[in-house]
N, C-alpha and C positions, 0 to 999 in steps of 0.2 A: 293452619294450627298456630296457636299462640303459645310459645315456650317461655316459661318463667324459670330462669336458671342463672346461676352465678358463673357458668362456664359455657363454652361453645364446643359443640361436637361437629363431627364431619358432615352431618346432613342439614346443619342449621340454616345454611344459604338457601335451601329449597323452602323452608318455612317462610323466609321473607318474600319470596316470590308468589307462593301460594298461601296466603295468610287468611285463615278463618278464625274470626275472633270468638266464635261460638265454641270451638274446640280448644281447651286449654290443657297443656301438659306442664304440670308443676314439677320440675325435674331437680329434686333435691337429692343429693347423695346421702343415704343413711346406711350405717353398718350395724348389723345385728348379730350377736353371738348365737350360734346354733347349739341347742342342747342335744340334738340328734345328729350323730355323725354319719355322713354318707360314705360308703366304702370306696366309691369311684373317685372321690376328690382326694388328691394327695399332693403334698409338696416334697421336694428332695432337697438335700443339702447343697450348698454352693460348691462348685468344683472348678478347677483351673484347666484351661485349654490354651496352651502356648501363652501362659502368663496372663490370660484374659479370664476374669471370673464370670461364670455363668450359673443361672439357677433355672430349673424346670419345675413347672407346676402343671397339674391336671385340674382343669376348671370345668364348670358347667355354666353356660350362659343361656338365660331364658329371654326370648325376644318375641313378643306379640303372640303368645300362645304355642310357641315351638321351642324345643330344646336343642341346643348346639354344644356338644362336647368340644373342648378344645385344649390343645397343649399350649401352654404360655411359657415362652422363653424370655427370661430377663438377662440382658446382656450389660454387664457393668464394664464400662471402658473408661480409661483415663491413665493416670500414671503420676498425678501431681498430689495424690492423697485425697482428692475429692472427686469421686467417680460420677460421671454422667450415666444415667440409666436409660436404656432403650428396651422396650418390651414389644414382643411380636407374637401374634396368636396364629395358630395353624389348626385348621378345622377338618383336616383328613390327614391320615398317617403318610401318604405319599408326599405331600408338601413338606411335612416336618422331616422325612427321611432325606429329601434333597437339600434341605437347610443343614441338617447334620453332616452331610457329606462335604458341603462347601466350607463349613466352619469347623471341620475336624472333630466333631463330637463323637464320631463312631470309635475313636480311640479310648473314650472313657465310658461309653454306653455299650455293654455287651449285648449279644443277641439273646442269650439265655442265661439261666442261673448256674451253668456249669462253670462260668468264670468266677470262682469264689473270691478272687482278689478284689474285684470291683463290687461284687454283690454285698460283701460285708461292709463296704465303705459308703456306697451310695444307694443300694437298693433300687437300682433303676435298670430296666432291661427293655430292649426293643420289642421283644415278644409281648410284654405287657402293654406297652404303649399302643401297639397295634390293636390289641383287644379292647383297649379303653373306649374306642369309638363305637363299640357294639354293646354298650352298657344297657342294662334292662331296668334302670331306675327312673325312667322318663315319667311314668305315671305319678310318682312321688313329687317330682319337680314341678309338674303342671299345677299342683294344688297351690303353689306359692303365688301365682299371678293373682287369683281371686282373694287369697288370705291377706295379702298386703296391698291390693288395689293399685298394681303397677304394671306397666307394659314391658319393662326390662328389669332383669335382676342377674346377679352373678353369685355363684358359690365358689368360695376359694378357701385355701388353708389359712389359718390365722397366723400372721406374721410374728405375733408376739407370744403365742402359746403353742407348744408342741402337741400334736395329735388333737388340735381344736380347729373348727371351721367357722367361717363367717358368711353371712348373707348380705350382699351389698345391693341396695335398691337404687335403681336409676344410675347405674355406673357409667363411666366415661368410655364409650364404645370404641373411640379412636385408639385408646390404650390397648385394646385387645384385637386391633386389625379387623374389625367387623366389616370393613369395606370389602373384604375378600368375599363375604357371603352376600351382602346387599350393597348396591351402589347407593349413592345419597338420595336419588329420587325414589327408589324402591323402599328404602328404610323409612323415608318420611311419609310415603303413601300408606305403608303397613301400620305405622303408628297412628295416623289419622283414623284409619278404619277400625283399628283395635280399640283405641281410646273412646271413640264415638259409640261403639257397638257394645262393649263389654265392661267399661269401667265407670265408676261414678264421678261425674263432674263436680268440681267445687261449686257450691251455690253462691249467687251474688248476694252480698249482704243487704238487708233491708234498710233503706235510708228513712230515718225518722223525720217527719215533717210536721211542724206545729200547726194548730188549728188556724191561725191567722194566714200562714203561707198557703194552707189548702183553700181557703176562701178566696185569696188573691189569685191563685192559680186558675180558678174557675171563673174569673172575671167579676166577682162580687166585691163590694166594699161594705163598710159599716152601716151604710144607709140603704143597702139593697132591699131590706125587708121592713123598712119603716120610712116614714115621711121625712124628707129633709127639712130642717128648720128654715123658716122664712124670716126676713128681716121685719122687725116691728115698725109700724108706722109711727 
């Protein structure tokens, strides 16, 4: 598969080994504002844990005809006024719960709404996060593959507008830790099969050739259909 992109993702090394010039993936990141708001996609306010700021988002990732709900944790670390950002994705509740235990997030994420102190401030509960992975909106998400002619997309909360959502086409999968779901070889193989089977490939542009070049290409010259002039005695 030939990948045309301005960035490198975690499976790109496989495309260099198994390169098929006939299958082209034009991987341009495009962000679209969504007029329709999906109820399962949600972002939460930033909060502090041991002086380290965290932000948690509920996202949906579409990959080659399949839907993957994920909890995306953004960890802002630093102390010099300029934070370095680390994002990590979790594709099942058990993995996220282990992360929450080791990073002391359980102190700010209550298990249910009975803890009114945190519910008013964050609106984030372990009970809701567990139910998030059983969302029933998959059929609506599947339509986006064909509608936008892409093998990969992500729906996330809009970072600039409150209660708004964005559709990101061809996102950076490494940012969402998608290697936990698909290793590089499996991800590349699925992309090749999906793009070649279901998506429209970009057409090769027609090269315009002049009439003289067409004649020369077939081995003719200007005297091919007439008698060449002879020297006069």
